[in-house]
N, C-alpha and C positions, 0 to 999 in steps of 0.2 A: 543475549535474550534469557530473561527469566521465565520458567516454566513451573507453574504450581501444579503438583500431581492430582489436586483435587479439582482442577479445571476440567470443563466439558468444553472441547475445543473443536472448531471447524476450520479447515484449511481450504483455501480457495487457490484455483488455477495452479495445482502442484504438478507441473507436466509430466514428469515420469514416476510420481508418487514416492520418490526417494525421500524427500523432506519428511512426509507423513509417516513413512516406514521407520526412519530413524527417530522421529518424535515418539512414536508408539515403543519403539524398542529400547529406548534409552531414557526417556523422560516418563513414560507410562501414566499418561494422563488418566483421569477417571472414565472419559468418554471421548472417542475421537471419530470425527466424521471427515471424509477427505473428498474433495471434488477436482476435477479437470476439465478443461474446456474441451479437450479432444473426445472423440467418440471412443467407446471401448474398442472397436475395430481399428482404428487409428493408433489408439495407445499401444495395443498388442503388436501392431505392425512395426512403430518405431522403436519401442522401447522393451518389448517381451512382456511376459506376464508374472515375473518373479515378485516385483513389489505389490502388485495388485493381489496375487495370491495369499503373500505374507499378511497384507491388511485384512483380507477377509477370514483368514486363519485365525487372526487375532480379534475377532467379532467386531471389526470396525465397517461401518458403512461407507461405501465408496459409491460415488455419483459421477458419471461419465456425461460428456455433452453438456456441461454445466457452464452457463455464462451468468456470471454475477450481476450483469446489468439487465437481464431478462428473465423475469419472473416465470414465464412459460416453461423455462429449462429446470425449474428447481425440483420438480416431480415429488419425489417421496421424502424431501426434506422437511425435518420436524422444526417449525418455526419457532422463534422465542425460547430456544432450548439450550443456548450456549452461553458460556462465561467469556470467551475469547474466540475472536475470528482473526486468523492470520493469512496475510496476502504477502508472499516471498517474491521479491524482485518482478513487480507488475510491470508490463510493457505491452501497448497496444500490438495486436498481430500485424505481421508485415502485409503490405499491399501486393497483390498479384500482378496488378497492372496500372498504368497511369489513369485509366478510366476508373478503376475502382478507387484509387486515391482521391480523384476528383468527385467521385459519389459520396464518400464517406468523410472527407475533410469539410466540405461546405464551406469553403472559403477560410477554414481554420487551419492553424499550423499543426504539426504533430505533437508540439509541445501541448497546446490546448487539448487535443485529444487525450493524451496521458493524463492530464489533470482531470478531465471529465470522467474518464475510467475510475480514478481514485476517489473522486467525490461521490460518484453512484455506489461504489463499493462502500464507503463510510455510511452513506445515508440508508442503504439497505441493511447494512449492519445492524443499526440502532432502531430502524423501522421494522425488520422481519426477523434477524437471525439472533440477537443477544436477548437473554433473559432479563428484565428489568430488574429482578430480585437477585441477579448473579453479580459477578464481578464487573460486567458490562465494559470490557476493554477490547479495542480494535488495534491489530499491529500492521504496520507496513514497514517490511524491510526493503531498502533500496542501496544502489550504489553510491558511492561518495565521489562520482566523477561526472563530467558533462556527458550526455544532456540531462542526466537525472536530477543534478544539483539545480537545473533551471526550472524545475517544476514548482519550487517554491511550497514543498507539500505540508510543511509545518503550519502554514498560515493560509494559503490560496483555496485549498480544497475544503476548507470549513467556513470559509467566509458566508455570512448571511445563513447561518445555521445554529442550532443549539448543541452542537459537538464541541467539546473542549480539546485542545491540544495540551498533552499531559507532560511531554518531555521525549527524550530518545536514549536508546542504549546501544552500546557497541555490539554489533552481531559478529560472534566468533563461530565460524563454521565447523571448527573442530568439536564443538560442543554437539555435533548432529553427525557422527560418523556415517559414512555411505552417502551422504547428501551430495548431488551433483546439481549445480544451478545450469538450467537449460536455457537456451534461446527460444523465443516464440516461434513456432512453426518450424523448428528444426529439430534433429534427433541427435545433435551433439551437443556435449555440455560445454560451457563456457569457462575460460580461466576465472578463478575465484579472485575478487577484489574486495577491498575493504567495504564493509556494509554497515549500515546503520538501521536500527529499527525505531521507527516513530510510533508512539502510543497516543490513543485518542480514547476519550470516554464521555458520556453525558453526565457523569458524577463529577465532582469538583475535583479540581488538580490536587488538593491537599489530600483527599480521601483515597484517590487513585495512586497517588506517589506513595502514601503510607502502606498500602496493600503491597507494595513490591519492595520498597525500601528496607521494611523492618525484617525480611528475609535474610538478607545477605549485602554486605558492601560490594559484593562482586558486580551486583546489577545496579549500581549507582546510576541515578537518571540526570542526565546533563540538561539543565533548565534553559528555556529560550530567554536570552536577555532582551527584553523590550528596550528599544531605543528612545521612546517617548515622543518621537515625531519631531525632534529638533531640526532647526533649519540647516544645521551643518552636517546632517545625516543623508544617505540615499538609502530610504526603505526599500526601494525596489530591488537593489543589488544587496541588500544588508551589508552595506560598506560605510565606512567612517569610523570614527567622526573627524571630519576635515578640520584641520587647525586654522585653514585660511580659505576665504572665499574663493580665491584663485585655483586653489586645489580642487574644490568641489565642482567649479567650472570645467576644469579639465576632465574630471571624472565624467561629468554629463556629456562631454564630447566624444567619449570613447564608444568603440564598436560595441563593447561588451554592454554598456548602459543602454545604447540604442536598441540593441537586440532584446535585452530584458523589458525594455519600456514597450516594445512591440507586443511581447509576451503578454504583458499586464494588460494592455488595452484589448487584446484579444480575449482575454480572460474575463475581463469586465463585461464585454459584448455577450460572451457565453452566458454569464449569470443573469443578465438582462433579459435574455430570450428564455432561460429557464423560468424566470418569474413570470414572464408573459404567458408561457406555455400552460403554467399552473393556474393562472387567472383565466384561461380559456377552458 
């Protein structure tokens, strides 16, 4: 992950604040605001106050009880005042009961709920958090394993929007000493896995890439290769190209494809409902 020291950075949902603390200590951005979903009391109960105090001593704004999907929780946040917004390893909170699951899911899978969380994050980044005159970048770091790979976050979450997918960077946790990846709603850190940081902007792909690539070859962006929608591809699974029609038909019959097809159908339904809600 490339960090420009001149950036004004907002971090979202930083569980124990260890990422923001490491970011401040080792990368020293011009301005840093850290947010967590937990209340301050819950933060101190689960993780103690060391990171919280260190950030406050570093003149960083720390907002607790912050839900990136709910404007009513944003409180004192200065809107349209950031160059970059970073969301590390996002995941919807665990459900406390079967009843809570049914109420929140509303016939959608957890896959769709996670896509919806990331879409709302991105839309709010560009509508409220990012300065139009700044770098205008949103970062999402996610794991390179299932179920995260099934979210199709490089394409699905920006569909029918004016947000551009720029590319992706390898996330090296060693560049953030002291950072511990936390499970949602749990006070234990999880085993570090290989991660990827996906980049988005309303600026053009070329402009956004140039702003990072010119700094160092270390932060080379891996571009998304568009397949062009040819008949021997599977755009849903990002699989192909198939040499024979027989190979493609075998793929379409696999459990993996059927599951991904269902995810995509649900996501299309979600986006249609989103459009209908806006119209009303």
